[in-house]
C-alpha positions in Angstrom: -101.0 -55.3 -44.5 -101.9 -51.9 -43.0 -98.6 -50.3 -42.1 -100.3 -47.7 -39.8 -101.0 -50.4 -37.3 -98.2 -52.4 -35.7 -99.1 -55.7 -34.2 -96.7 -57.0 -31.6 -97.0 -60.8 -32.2 -93.5 -62.1 -31.5 -92.2 -63.2 -28.1 -89.5 -61.2 -26.4 -86.2 -63.1 -26.4 -83.5 -63.0 -23.6 -80.2 -61.2 -24.2 -78.4 -64.2 -22.8 -79.3 -67.4 -24.6 -76.5 -69.5 -23.2 -78.1 -70.7 -20.0 -77.8 -74.4 -20.0 -81.2 -76.2 -20.4 -81.7 -79.7 -19.0 -84.4 -81.6 -20.9 -86.4 -84.3 -19.0 -88.5 -86.4 -21.4 -87.9 -87.4 -25.0 -91.4 -87.8 -26.4 -93.2 -85.9 -29.2 -93.5 -82.5 -27.4 -89.9 -82.4 -26.5 -88.4 -83.9 -29.7 -90.7 -82.4 -32.4 -91.8 -79.1 -30.8 -89.7 -77.7 -28.0 -86.3 -78.6 -29.1 -87.0 -77.6 -32.7 -88.2 -74.2 -31.5 -85.3 -73.8 -29.1 -82.7 -74.4 -31.8 -84.5 -71.9 -34.0 -84.4 -69.3 -31.2 -80.7 -70.0 -30.4 -81.3 -71.4 -26.9 -78.9 -73.9 -25.3 -80.3 -77.3 -24.6 -77.4 -78.9 -22.9 -78.5 -82.3 -21.6 -81.4 -84.8 -21.9 -82.7 -87.8 -19.9 -85.9 -89.9 -20.1 -87.2 -93.3 -19.2 -85.7 -94.7 -22.4 -81.9 -94.1 -22.8 -82.0 -95.1 -26.4 -84.7 -92.7 -27.2 -82.9 -89.9 -25.3 -79.8 -90.6 -27.4 -81.8 -90.5 -30.6 -83.3 -87.1 -29.7 -79.9 -85.8 -28.6 -78.3 -86.9 -31.9 -81.1 -85.2 -33.8 -80.8 -81.9 -31.9 -77.1 -81.8 -31.2 -77.4 -82.2 -27.5 -74.1 -82.9 -25.9 -75.0 -84.8 -22.8 -77.3 -87.8 -22.4 -78.0 -89.2 -18.9 -79.4 -92.5 -17.9 -81.8 -91.0 -15.3 -83.2 -87.5 -14.7 -81.7 -87.7 -11.2 -78.2 -87.6 -12.8 -79.2 -84.8 -15.0 -80.5 -82.7 -12.1 -77.1 -83.0 -10.5 -75.3 -81.4 -13.5 -74.1 -78.0 -12.2 -73.9 -76.6 -15.8 -77.7 -76.8 -16.0 -79.5 -73.7 -14.9 -83.0 -74.4 -16.3 -85.0 -77.6 -16.2 -87.5 -78.3 -19.0 -89.9 -81.0 -18.0 -92.0 -82.9 -20.5 -93.4 -85.9 -18.6 -97.0 -86.9 -17.9 -98.7 -84.6 -15.4 -99.1 -87.3 -12.7 -95.3 -87.7 -12.7 -94.3 -84.1 -13.0 -94.6 -83.2 -9.3 -92.1 -85.9 -8.3 -89.5 -84.5 -10.8 -90.1 -81.0 -9.4 -89.7 -82.2 -5.8 -86.2 -83.4 -6.7 -85.3 -80.4 -8.9 -86.0 -77.8 -6.2 -83.3 -79.3 -4.0 -80.6 -78.4 -6.5 -79.0 -75.0 -5.7 -77.8 -74.4 -9.2 -81.2 -74.5 -10.8 -82.7 -71.1 -11.5 -85.8 -71.9 -13.4 -88.2 -74.7 -14.2 -90.5 -74.9 -17.3 -93.4 -77.3 -16.4 -95.9 -78.7 -18.7 -99.6 -78.0 -18.6 -101.6 -79.1 -16.8 -99.5 -78.1 -13.8 -100.4 -81.2 -11.9 -103.4 -83.5 -11.9 -105.6 -80.8 -10.2 -105.4 -77.4 -8.6 -104.4 -78.7 -5.2 -101.3 -80.4 -6.6 -100.5 -77.3 -8.8 -100.5 -75.2 -5.6 -98.0 -77.5 -4.0 -95.7 -77.2 -7.0 -95.9 -73.4 -7.0 -95.1 -73.3 -3.3 -92.1 -75.7 -3.6 -90.6 -73.5 -6.3 -91.3 -70.3 -4.4 -89.7 -71.6 -1.3 -86.6 -72.6 -3.3 -86.4 -69.3 -5.0 -86.8 -70.9 -8.4 -88.7 -69.2 -11.3 -91.5 -71.4 -12.4 -93.0 -71.1 -15.9 -95.8 -73.1 -17.4 -95.9 -74.3 -21.0 -99.2 -72.7 -22.0 -98.0 -72.4 -25.6 -101.2 -71.4 -27.3 -100.6 -67.9 -25.9 -97.6 -67.7 -28.3 -99.5 -68.6 -31.5 -99.0 -65.6 -33.6 -102.7 -65.0 -34.4 -103.5 -65.0 -30.6 -100.7 -62.6 -29.8 -101.6 -60.3 -32.6 -105.2 -60.3 -31.4 -103.9 -59.4 -27.9 -102.0 -56.5 -29.5 -105.2 -55.3 -31.1 -107.0 -55.4 -27.8 -104.1 -53.7 -25.9 -104.2 -50.8 -28.4 -107.9 -50.4 -28.0 -108.6 -51.0 -31.7 -111.6 -53.3 -31.1 -113.0 -51.0 -28.5 -114.6 -52.7 -25.4 -114.7 -56.5 -25.9 -118.3 -57.8 -26.0 -118.1 -61.5 -27.0 -115.4 -64.0 -28.0 -115.6 -67.6 -29.1 -113.4 -70.6 -30.0 -114.7 -73.4 -32.2 -112.5 -76.5 -32.3 -113.2 -79.4 -34.5 -110.0 -81.4 -34.5 -108.4 -84.7 -33.4 -105.4 -84.3 -31.2 -102.6 -86.9 -31.0 -103.6 -89.0 -27.9 -100.9 -90.2 -25.6 -100.7 -93.3 -23.4 -100.8 -91.2 -20.2 -104.1 -89.6 -21.3 -105.6 -93.1 -21.6 -104.3 -94.0 -18.2 -105.7 -90.9 -16.6 -109.0 -90.9 -18.6 -108.5 -87.3 -19.8 -109.7 -86.6 -23.3 -110.5 -82.8 -23.4 -110.7 -80.5 -20.4 -107.1 -80.9 -19.0 -105.5 -81.4 -22.5 -107.1 -79.1 -25.1 -109.7 -77.0 -23.2 -107.0 -75.8 -20.9 -105.4 -74.1 -23.8 -108.6 -72.3 -24.7 -109.4 -71.3 -21.1 -105.9 -69.9 -20.7 -106.1 -68.1 -24.0 -109.3 -66.4 -22.8 -107.6 -65.4 -19.6 -104.6 -64.0 -21.6 -106.8 -61.9 -23.9 -109.5 -60.8 -21.5 -108.4 -61.4 -17.9 -110.2 -63.5 -15.2 -113.9 -64.4 -15.4 -116.2 -64.6 -12.4 -117.8 -67.9 -13.2 -118.0 -70.7 -15.7 -120.8 -73.0 -16.9 -119.8 -76.2 -18.6 -121.7 -78.9 -20.3 -119.6 -82.0 -20.9 -120.2 -85.5 -22.1 -118.2 -88.6 -23.2 -117.7 -88.9 -26.9 -118.8 -92.3 -28.3 -116.3 -91.8 -31.2 -113.3 -91.3 -28.8 -114.6 -94.0 -26.5 -113.4 -96.5 -29.0 -109.8 -95.5 -28.2 -110.0 -95.1 -24.4 -112.5 -94.6 -21.5 -113.1 -91.0 -20.6 -115.8 -88.7 -19.2 -114.8 -85.4 -20.8 -115.2 -85.8 -24.6 -117.4 -83.1 -26.0 -116.9 -79.9 -23.9 -119.0 -76.7 -24.2 -118.4 -73.9 -21.7 -119.3 -70.2 -21.1 -117.1 -67.8 -19.2 -119.0 -64.9 -17.5 -117.2 -61.7 -16.7 -118.2 -59.0 -14.2 -118.6 -56.3 -16.9 -121.0 -58.4 -19.0 -118.4 -59.7 -21.4 -118.9 -63.4 -22.4 -116.5 -66.0 -23.9 -117.5 -69.4 -25.0 -115.8 -72.5 -26.6 -117.0 -75.6 -28.3 -114.4 -78.3 -28.1 -115.0 -81.3 -30.3 -112.0 -83.6 -30.1 -113.0 -86.5 -32.4 -114.5 -84.5 -35.2 -116.0 -86.2 -38.2 -116.1 -89.2 -38.0 -113.1 -88.2 -40.1 -111.0 -91.3 -39.1 -113.8 -93.7 -39.9 -114.2 -92.7 -43.6 -116.2 -89.4 -43.6 -114.7 -86.1 -44.7 -111.9 -85.0 -42.4 -113.1 -81.5 -41.8 -110.8 -80.3 -39.0 -110.2 -76.8 -37.8 -109.9 -74.3 -34.9 -111.5 -70.9 -35.5 -111.7 -68.0 -33.1 -113.6 -64.7 -33.1 -113.6 -61.6 -30.9 -116.2 -58.8 -31.2 -115.9 -55.4 -29.7 -117.7 -52.1 -29.7 -115.3 -50.7 -32.3 -114.2 -53.7 -34.3 -114.0 -57.4 -34.7 -111.2 -59.9 -35.3 -111.4 -63.5 -36.4 -108.7 -66.1 -37.0 -107.7 -69.7 -37.6 -105.3 -71.9 -35.8 -103.2 -73.9 -38.2 -102.3 -76.7 -35.8 -104.9 -79.2 -36.9 -103.0 -79.6 -40.2 -99.8 -80.6 -38.4 -97.3 -81.9 -39.6 -98.2 -79.8 -42.6 -96.8 -76.4 -41.9 -100.0 -74.2 -41.8 -99.6 -70.7 -40.3 -102.5 -69.4 -38.2 -104.3 -66.4 -39.6 -105.9 -63.1 -38.4 -108.5 -60.9 -40.2 -109.8 -57.8 -38.5 -111.9 -54.8 -39.2 -112.6 -51.6 -37.2 -115.0 -48.7 -37.5 -112.0 -46.6 -38.9 -111.0 -48.6 -41.9 -114.0 -48.1 -44.2 -115.6 -51.5 -43.8 -112.6 -53.4 -45.1 -110.8 -56.5 -43.8 -107.2 -56.2 -42.8 -105.4 -59.5 -43.3 -101.9 -59.6 -42.0 -100.1 -62.9 -42.6 -97.0 -64.5 -41.1 -94.9 -67.7 -41.7 -94.8 -68.8 -38.1 -96.9 -71.7 -36.9 -98.1 -72.9 -33.4 -96.4 -76.3 -33.7 -93.4 -76.0 -33.3 -92.5 -72.2 -33.5 -94.7 -71.0 -30.6 -92.9 -73.4 -28.2 -90.0 -70.9 -28.1 -92.3 -68.5 -26.2 -92.7 -70.3 -22.9 -89.0 -70.9 -22.6 -88.1 -67.4 -23.7 -90.4 -65.8 -21.1 -88.8 -68.0 -18.4 -85.2 -67.1 -19.5 -86.3 -63.4 -19.5 -87.7 -63.7 -16.0 -84.4 -65.2 -14.8 -82.4 -62.5 -16.6 -84.6 -59.6 -15.3 -85.3 -61.2 -11.9 -89.1 -61.0 -12.3 -92.1 -63.3 -12.4 -92.5 -65.2 -15.7 -95.2 -64.1 -18.1 -96.8 -67.5 -17.6 -95.7 -67.9 -14.0 -96.9 -70.8 -11.8 -98.8 -68.5 -9.5 -100.8 -67.0 -12.3 -101.4 -70.4 -13.9 -103.2 -71.5 -10.8 -106.1 -69.4 -12.1 -106.1 -71.4 -15.3 -106.0 -74.6 -13.3 -108.9 -73.3 -11.2 -110.9 -72.7 -14.3 -110.4 -76.3 -15.4 -111.4 -77.6 -12.1 -114.4 -75.3 -12.1 -115.5 -76.8 -15.5 -115.3 -80.3 -13.9 -117.4 -79.2 -10.9 -119.9 -77.3 -13.2 -120.7 -80.2 -15.4 -120.9 -82.7 -12.6 -123.3 -80.5 -10.6 -125.1 -78.9 -13.5 -124.5 -75.3 -12.4 -122.4 -72.2 -12.9 -119.4 -72.2 -10.6 -117.6 -69.2 -9.2 -113.9 -69.4 -9.9 -113.2 -68.0 -6.4 -115.2 -70.9 -5.0 -112.7 -73.3 -6.4 -109.6 -71.3 -5.6 -110.6 -70.9 -1.9 -111.6 -74.6 -1.5 -108.2 -76.0 -2.3 
């Protein structure tokens, strides 16, 4: 690793890690990702509740959580809890937040992405939290994958020059959940939202998006949906372009063909380029993401820093850490609800774009809701 260049890829941690966290939900994301990362970071998950008391108890036993409640209403009433961590389906999340904002002892809420079923609902959630004086963070955890954060550090230091083009190529099969099947969401609000938010994190807000989306006949065997294969281009005012190809049933790997899954990303600038891999498609095998970069000042060589951290579960400490820091410093979270409305608008713009077969201004969507 080139010791002359320091890449800031780790999340900032709060000084006070003892704020009590109340966990609502006991499924995969909570049990296998968030709570694992929280314990590694030294945070204080104090209580848990979900629809299934037995499952809540099993997760509590696994992660040494002291309190298990029969209902999330009971958990919300616990005055020792300062932060609510919500991991429930997006169509249920707003009801949990409506009850949470009534509790005077709650200082912060970490909500799942997507922040509601659409932009309009996300705006309602943001307003509720703002009116209650509660910090609202959103669990857009791909921002905390170490390869993405290291790329952001390269960009912030100007080492790649002016960004010209960026791309994400996803060929992977996510773990589909029952709520996705009920809502008919395969790609845009579940995986593409990560990529859209990552582009915003790295490059700021685009002016417009053009999306081409179709149902995937391979995924259709599992559940009805309209957003299987998703291709989209983000257009920026300065001429920069970003594009992603999201294939969420790659192969047919599960039907007997070679299981060739991956997520690759690439950023090209006037002074250098960076490319990387996201290790998540290999989960539960622990596969760290990677970064390779080269600039006009390093004699045509690749620089290849490597780390041990992985997106699932290590990066899940980031969204909670930034919320705890925001409470500690009395500031807006890095991934605050207000900022996340622009990511939600991008997703809604993708839906509008492919349905109307046209490029859609992001401001058109923001102002319409």
